[in-house]
N, C-alpha and C positions, 0 to 999 in steps of 0.2 A: 503493499499499498504506499503510495507516495505522499509526501507531507501535504500537497495540494488537496487529496481525497479526504484527510482527516483534519477537520476544523474543531479547534477546542470550542466547547460551549461558553459564551461570556459568563463570568462570574457576577457581573453586575448588571442591574437592571437598566434597560433602555427602551425607548420607544414611546408612544403614547399609550400607555396602560397604566396599571396599578392606580393609586390615588390621583393621578394627574387625569383621570377621566371626569372627577367632579369639577374641577374648573372648567374642563372641555364643555360638559353639560350646562354649566352656568353660563358660558359664553355663547354657546348656541341658543339658549332658550331667552337671553336677556334681549336680543332685538324684537323678538315676538311680543313679550312683555311690554317692551318699549313701545311699540307702534299700538298696542291697547291703551297704555297710559297716555299716548299723544293723543288718542282719539278722544279720550276723557277731558283732556286739558284744552284742547283746541277751541270748543265752544266758549271758555272763559276769555279766549282771547277778543272774542266779539263784545265783551261787555266790560271792557277796559275803561269805557266813560263813566263807569261807577265808582271808580277809584281814583285817588290823587295821583298826580305824576309821579311820585317816588314808588308808590304802590304798583302803579302800571308798569313802570319801568321793571321792577322787580320781578313782575309775572313774567315779562317778556324775556328777561335774561334768565329767570329760572326755566322757561320752556325751552331755550336754546341749550342751555347748559345741560338740562336733563336729556334732552334729544341726542346730543353729542355722546354723552355718558351711556345712554341705554341702546343707541344704534350705531353711531360711527366707530366709536372706541372698541366695541366688542367684535365687530366685523373685521377692522383692521388687526387687532389682536388674534383674531381667529387665523387670518391669512399668515400671520406670523407663526403661528402655531403649528398649523399643519405644514408649513414650509421648513419647520424645525429650526428656525432662525433664531441665532445666539441671542438677540436682542429681546426675545420673547418674555423671558423671566423677569428681565429689569423693567421692561413697558407694563406687564402685568402688575408688578408690584407698585408702581406708579399710580397705575390705574385705580388699583384697590385704596392705596392711601389718598389720593385725590377724591375718591369718590366718598371715602368716609368723611374727609375734611369738608366735602361739599355738602353733605347731609347736616352736619353739624352747623356749619354756616348757614345753610337754608332755614334749619329750624330757628337759629336765632335772629336771623333777619326777618323772618316772617312773623316771629313772635313780637319783635320790634315795630314792624312795620302795620301789623294788624292788630295790635295789642287791645285797641277798643272793642273790637269785634270778639276777639276771645274773652275779654273781660265781660262782656254783655251776656256771655252764656249762648249765643247764636251758633257758634262753631266750637267744638271742643278742640283743644290744642293737641291733647294726647289721645288722639284717636288710634284705632287700630292700626291703620296704615302707616302713620308717623312712627309708631313704636316697632313695627315691624320693619321699616326701613333702616330705622337706627341700629336695631339689634343685628339685621343682616350685614350691614357694612361693618359694623365692629367685629362680629365673630368671623366674617370672611376675612377681615384684614389680620386678626389675631391669628388665624390657622394658616391662612395660603401664603402670606408673606414670609413666615418662617419656613415653610415648606419649599417654597421657591428659591429660599436661601442656601438650604443645608439637604435637598434632596439629591441622593447620587443619580436616581432615574432623569431629574430635570438637568444635571451637569452633564449626563451622558447622552441625551435626547437633543438638546438644543445647541448644535454644534456647526450649523451652517452659516 
């Protein structure tokens, strides 16, 4: 048997498998959920005249940033991921960190700008969606940034 016929199996994991499947699923589903969220938010843009200039501007910026975070960034990351590009882990960690920072900033800005509405009891500040977004961003960041930093599979997979 020649040396070419006998190839040692790799001792370390590589490829798009293992725990890496979970971020892949998240990135695949995020654009679809983003389209659904955008469909719920777009009608609010027609009602901007009910808000003062700062509130209306915030709603527009929030819609644009959320669209980028839920549509554009995941698709770009998926291209890098499936191309096994070396930039993927670093950009994915930046995406997660920015997403968490954005959720916190968004909550604080919304509270300040719409404080009268929340104080009146017309709208609950801590609703189910708000809590879910904050917890999801925090937990995702706490799990996947360290994973992308220390995983042997990640280091062996993203080499292009």
